[in-house]
C-alpha positions as CSV (number, residue, x, y, z in Angstrom):
1,X,-0.1,-0.1,-0.3
2,X,0.8,3.6,-1.0
3,X,0.6,6.3,1.4
4,X,-1.0,9.3,0.3
5,X,0.6,11.7,2.4
6,X,4.3,11.7,3.6
7,X,4.1,13.1,6.9
8,X,7.9,13.2,7.1
9,X,8.5,15.7,4.1
10,X,6.0,17.9,5.8
11,X,7.4,17.6,8.8
12,X,10.8,18.7,7.5
13,X,9.5,21.6,5.3
14,X,7.2,23.0,8.4
15,X,10.9,23.1,10.5
16,X,12.4,24.7,7.9
17,X,10.1,27.8,6.8
18,X,9.9,28.1,10.9
19,X,13.4,28.2,11.3
20,X,14.2,30.6,8.4
21,X,10.8,32.5,10.0
22,X,12.0,32.8,13.9
23,X,15.6,34.7,12.8
24,X,13.2,37.6,11.4
25,X,10.4,38.2,13.7
26,X,12.3,37.4,16.6
27,X,12.5,40.8,18.0
28,X,10.0,43.1,16.4
29,X,11.4,46.8,16.5
30,X,9.9,48.7,19.8
31,X,9.1,52.3,19.5
32,X,12.1,53.5,21.7
33,X,13.9,52.0,18.3
34,X,12.0,53.6,15.8
35,X,11.8,57.1,17.5
36,X,16.3,56.5,17.6
37,X,16.1,55.4,14.1
38,X,13.9,58.3,12.9
39,X,16.3,60.7,14.8
40,X,19.6,58.9,13.3
41,X,17.8,59.5,9.5
42,X,17.1,62.7,9.9
43,X,20.7,64.1,11.0
44,X,22.1,62.0,8.0
45,X,19.7,64.0,5.8
46,X,20.4,67.1,7.7
47,X,24.0,66.2,6.9
48,X,23.4,65.4,3.2
49,X,21.5,68.9,2.8
50,X,24.5,70.7,4.5
51,X,26.8,69.3,2.1
52,X,25.1,69.8,-0.9
53,X,24.1,73.3,0.2
54,X,20.9,73.2,-0.8
55,X,18.2,73.1,1.9
56,X,14.2,73.0,1.4
57,X,12.0,71.5,4.0
58,X,12.7,70.7,7.8
59,X,12.3,68.0,9.9
60,X,10.7,66.0,8.1
61,X,12.6,66.3,5.2
62,X,15.5,65.6,6.7
63,X,13.8,62.7,7.6
64,X,13.0,61.1,4.9
65,X,16.5,62.0,2.7
66,X,17.9,59.7,5.5
67,X,16.2,56.9,4.5
68,X,16.1,57.3,0.7
69,X,19.8,58.7,0.4
70,X,20.5,55.2,2.9
71,X,18.9,53.3,0.0
72,X,20.9,55.0,-3.0
73,X,24.4,54.6,-0.8
74,X,24.0,50.9,-0.1
75,X,22.8,50.7,-3.5
76,X,26.0,52.7,-5.3
77,X,27.9,50.6,-2.5
78,X,27.0,47.3,-3.8
79,X,27.3,47.8,-7.3
80,X,30.8,49.4,-6.8
81,X,31.5,46.2,-4.5
82,X,32.3,48.5,-1.2
83,X,32.2,47.6,2.5
84,X,29.5,48.8,4.4
85,X,31.0,51.7,6.6
86,X,30.0,52.4,10.1
87,X,26.7,51.0,10.5
88,X,24.7,51.4,13.8
89,X,22.3,48.7,15.3
90,X,19.4,50.0,16.2
91,X,17.0,47.0,17.4
92,X,17.5,44.7,14.8
93,X,18.6,46.9,11.7
94,X,21.6,48.1,10.8
95,X,21.7,51.7,9.5
96,X,24.7,52.5,7.0
97,X,26.0,56.4,8.5
98,X,28.2,57.1,5.9
99,X,26.4,55.6,2.7
100,X,23.3,57.6,4.1
101,X,24.9,61.2,4.1
102,X,26.5,60.6,0.8
103,X,23.3,58.9,-1.2
104,X,21.2,61.9,0.6
105,X,23.9,64.7,-0.2
106,X,23.5,62.9,-3.9
107,X,19.7,62.5,-4.2
108,X,19.9,66.0,-2.9
109,X,22.5,67.6,-5.5
110,X,20.3,65.7,-8.3
111,X,17.2,67.4,-6.9
112,X,19.1,71.0,-6.4
113,X,20.1,70.6,-10.7
114,X,16.4,69.6,-11.4
115,X,14.9,72.6,-9.8
116,X,15.5,76.0,-10.9
117,X,15.4,78.8,-8.6
118,X,12.8,81.4,-8.6
C-alpha cells in the first residue's frame, strides 16, 4: 500500500520555514528603536543637505532624505563592491551612516540640479 500523504516531508518543510521565519520575527522593532532610527536618519539627511548646499523643508524632509540616502548609498556601495561603512545597529536594523550621508547628498544635489531657482 502506498501512503497518500508523506508526513515526514511535511514536517521537514515546516521546520525549515519556521526556522527562517523565527530569525526575522524574533524581536520586533520597539517604539524607542523607531524613534532613535528616525533621529539618526534625520541627522544623516540634514548633513546631506548641508554638504550639497541645498536645503528645502524641515525635519520631516531631513528624515525622508536620510532614508532615501541610505537606500541610494547602499545601492551604490553594493554595485561598486564597497563595504558597509560605520553601520549603527538599532534594535534589529543596521543603518549605514556614511552611505546614508553620501546618498542623501547626491540625491539633494540631483534635486538642486533639476529644480530651478525663482
